[in-house]
N, C-alpha and C positions, 0 to 999 in steps of 0.2 A: 356724244353718243354715236355709236356706229349706225350707218344707214342700212346695214344688213341685219337680217335675222341671224342670231348666233346659234345656228342649229347644225354646225359643222365642226370638223376638226382641222388642225393645221399641222402639216409635216414640215419640219425644219430642213431645208435643203442646204443650209450653210452657204459657203462660197461656191455658187453654182456656175460652173463654166459652160459657156454656150458654144455652139458650132462656129460662130464668127470669131471666137477667141476672146470676146468680152465676158464679163463676169457679172452675175446678179449677186450683190453682196447681201448676206443675210436673207437668202431666198426662202420663200414660203410657198407651199402648195396646199391650198384649201381643198378639202374633200369631205364627202359624206358617205357613210356605209349603211347598207340595209342587209339584214339577216346576220347569220353567224357562220364563221369559217369552220368547216368540219375538221375532224381529227387528222385526216391526211392532207388537209389543205388543198383539196382537189375541186372545190366548188366555187372558186373565185371567178368573178366576172368584172371586167373593166368597161365602163360606159362613159366616155369623156363628154364634156360639154361642147357647145357649138358657138358660132359667132354671135356675140352679145348675150349669150345665155349663161345661166347659173345652174348649180346642181339641182335646184328645185324644178327647173324647166325640163328635167329628164324623168321626173318621178311618174309621169303618165304611163311609162312602159314597165313600171315595177308594181307588183301587187299580188295579193292572194289569188291563186288560180290562174295567174298569167305565166308566161314563159319565164320571166324574171321574178319568180316567186321567192320572197325572202325566207320562206320556210324551207326552201331547198338550196338556194344560192346565196353566196356572200357577194353582194353587188357593191362595187366601189365606183363612185361618181367623182372623178377629179375635175376641179375647175381649171380651165386653161390659164397658163401664165398670160397675163394681160387682161383678164376679164374683170378685174376689180376686187376679187376675193383673194386669189393667189397673187404673188408679186406682180405688180402692174405699175404703169405710169402714175396712176392716181394715189397709190399707197406707198410708194417707195420714197424714202427721205432724200433730200438733196445730198450730193449734186446729181444723182441719177434719176431724179423725178421727172415727171411730165414729158416734155419733148426730148429729154436726154435718156429716157429709158432704152436699154439696148434691144436690138432686133432679136426676135425669137422665132425659130423654125419649128416645123412639125417634129423634126428629129429631137430638138431640145424639149418640146412638150412631153414626148414619150420617155425621154431619159429621166425627166423629173418624176414621171409617174412610175417608171421602173424602180427608181430608188425607194419610193413609197411602198410599192408592192413587195419588193424583196425584203424590206425592213419588217414586213409582217410575216416573213417566213414562207411566202408563197413562191413556188417554183413552176407551177403550171396554171394556166388560165383556161377555164372551160370555154370561155367566150370573150371576145372583145367586140363591141358593137358601138354604133353611133350614127347620128344624123349630121349631114352637111360637113362642117369642119370636124365633127366627131367621126365621120366616115374617113376623112383624111388621116386622122390619128389612128383609126383602126388599121388602115393599110400600113401606116408607119410602124405600128406594133408588130405586124406580121413580118415586116422586112428587118426591123431592128433586132427583134427577139423571137425568131422562128422556133427556137427550142421551147418556148413557153406557151405559144398561142396554138391551141388545138382547133378552135373554130372562130370564124369571123363573119360579122354581118354589117358591112358598111351600107347605109341606106341614104339615098339622095346626096351622094358625094362622089369623090374620085381620088385616085392615087396620084394624080397630077393636075394642077390647075391649068385649064386650057387658056389659050390666048384670048378667046372670046370672053371667058369668065374673068380674066384679068382686066379686060377693058370695061366690063360691067362694073367692076369694083373701082376702077379709075373714076367713073361717074359719081359713085357714092363718096369717094374721097374728095373729089373736086368740089362737090356741093358743100361738104362739111367745112373744108378749109377756106372756102371763099368768103365766109363770114368775117368781117373785120374784127369782130369780137374774139375770134379764135387766136389772134396774136401769135401766130406761128407755134401754138401749143403752150404759150405762157399766159393763158387767161386766168383770171381770178373768179369770174362768174361764167357759167356755161354759155357757149356760143349758140343760143337758142335758134336764131335764124338758120344757122348752118345745120343744126340737128334736124330742124323741120324740113329743110331742103333735102338732106340725105334720106330722110324717111320717105319723101315723095319720089325720089329717084328709085329707091328700093321697092316701092309699092308696085311699080310697073314690071317687076321681075319675079317677085315671090310666088305669084300665082299665074296661071296660064291665061291665054287669050279667051279660051272657052269658059273659064271661070267668070270672066266679065261679060261675055256674050250671054250667058245664062243667068247673070246677076245673082250668082250663088252667095255673094256677100249679104244678101237680104235674108238668107235662111241657112247659115253655116251650121247650125245645130250646136250640140253641147261639146265644149272643149274640155277634155279631161285635163289637159295641161293647165289651162287657166281657171278651171272650175266654174265656168260660166256658160250660159247659153248665148251664142253669138248670132245676132241678126241686126243688120244696119239698114235703116229705112232709105238712105240715099248714099250715093257714091262718096260724096263729101264727108258724110258722117263716118263712113268706113275708113276713109283716108286719115281723118283726124284721130279717131279713137284707136283703131287697130295699129296704124303705122306711126303717126306722130306721137301717140301716147307711149308706144314702145321705146322710141328713141329719146323721148323727153323724160323718161323715168329717171329720177335723180340718182339712182344706183348705176346708171350707165354714163360713163364719162367719155368725152370726145377723144381724149388721148388714148384711153383704153380701146375704144372702137377702132382707132387707127392702128394701134399696135396689133390687134387681132387681124385686121384687114391685111396688113403686111404679111403676117404669118400665112394667111390664106393665099395671097397672091404668089408667094414663093413656094407653095406646096408642090413637092415632087419627090417621090420615094427614090428616084434615081440619084438624088443628091445625098443619100445615106452613105457614110464612109464605106469605101470598098467597092462601090459601084461606078464611080467615075462619071456620074451623070447619065448612066445608061438606064433609062426607065424600063425598058423591056427586060433587061437582065435582072432588075430588082423585082419585077413581077414574077419572073421565072423562079426566083428564090423562095417564094411563098410556099410553105408546106401545110398551112392550116386548111381545113375544109372551109371554103369561103363561098358565101352566097351574097352577091351584090344585088341591091334592090334600088335601081333608079326609078324615078317616077315618069310615067308616060309623057307628060307635057312639061317637064322641068325645063325652064328656059336657059339655065346656066349650068346644069349638070345633066345634059340630055342622055337618054338611054344608049345612044350609039357609042358614047365614050366608054361606058362600062361594058358593053357587049364586045367592043374591041379589046379592052384590057383583059377580060375574063379568059380569052383564048390562050393567054400566056401563063395562066395560073393552073398548076397541074391538077388541083382538085377544086377548080373554080367554076362557078355557075352564075348566070345572070338572069334574074327574073324582073319583069317590069310591073310596078304598081300601077294598075289601071285607074283612069279617072281624070278629072279636070283640075285637081288641086295643085298641080305643078310641084314646085319645090316643097311647098308646105304640106304635101302628102306625108312628109316625114316629121311633122312638127308635134303631133299629138292633138291637133285641133279638129281633125276629121275622124269621126268614130269609125267609119268604114275602113279608112286607110290604117287606123290604129289596129283594127282587128286583123287586117292583112299582114301587117308587120309582126304582130304578136304570134300569129299562126306559124310564121316562118321561124321565129325565135324558138318556139316549142319544137318544131320539126328538127331544127339544127341541133338543139341541145339533146334531143333524143337519138341523134345519129351516132 
């Protein structure tokens, strides 16, 4: 029996060639759609998944009366290659399973999504948006296929993974792989100690210092993403339930987490073919109306990075999500931040 709810569709990528020259044999892209494609196919939105996330983790920004209203828009939520639903280390047959699964870049992610989108007869995207690694894919869409993307809303992410961000992820990776049970990726049972350790490392980065000063974890409020009211009586309770619980979910595989982590670390739109590694030149090629939404106290995607990048985008703007939630301002767990993001979605789609 599948460990996933079968509420999605699968697009056959066939022999899917990667930027590295490697091939995913019998590649699969899992996705879910909301709404209906209109007659002229002009109402499509692409909203990619994020690190360790699945399509259902994006549903908090989709709904009646919201910017991404299925009555108006056809929203496509593709699962990243490596996330356990699309082709991944955990679901690829030997000999390219587990530790031998090939490396996937943001460029590869978007090329897979482009195959799906064009197979549906879609030539124009009203919007591409996403949180965290979803923001990285949003930027990549704008650079890889500028003729298609009319508007873009990357939130709490970047067009290039900074060295500081890279180092943060080295800590997550080191914690996970240090578990002897990991066996260099050839484990038969989950490396639980490593997953718990990775969760603890991540816990210090996902939210801001002020979030902890104010003990916001004791009164986080209703999470539309999780469908729960979040309030933890102690710091330890919060660390175990919110963080360890996330990483220990049996639907999240250690090799899958490492595959996505590599994609994240290598993020750079400058490595798109034709730009020769020139990040600024890639930013200057973006023609979409783009509003970047970094969070005020994001510890690994700080506002300064997006403010710097926006100056090179001809129709680019940067607005900062206020508050203490840090990176998780973009998660759908904060009602206030959700409203802020949704308001910008509505404004951008109305433009």
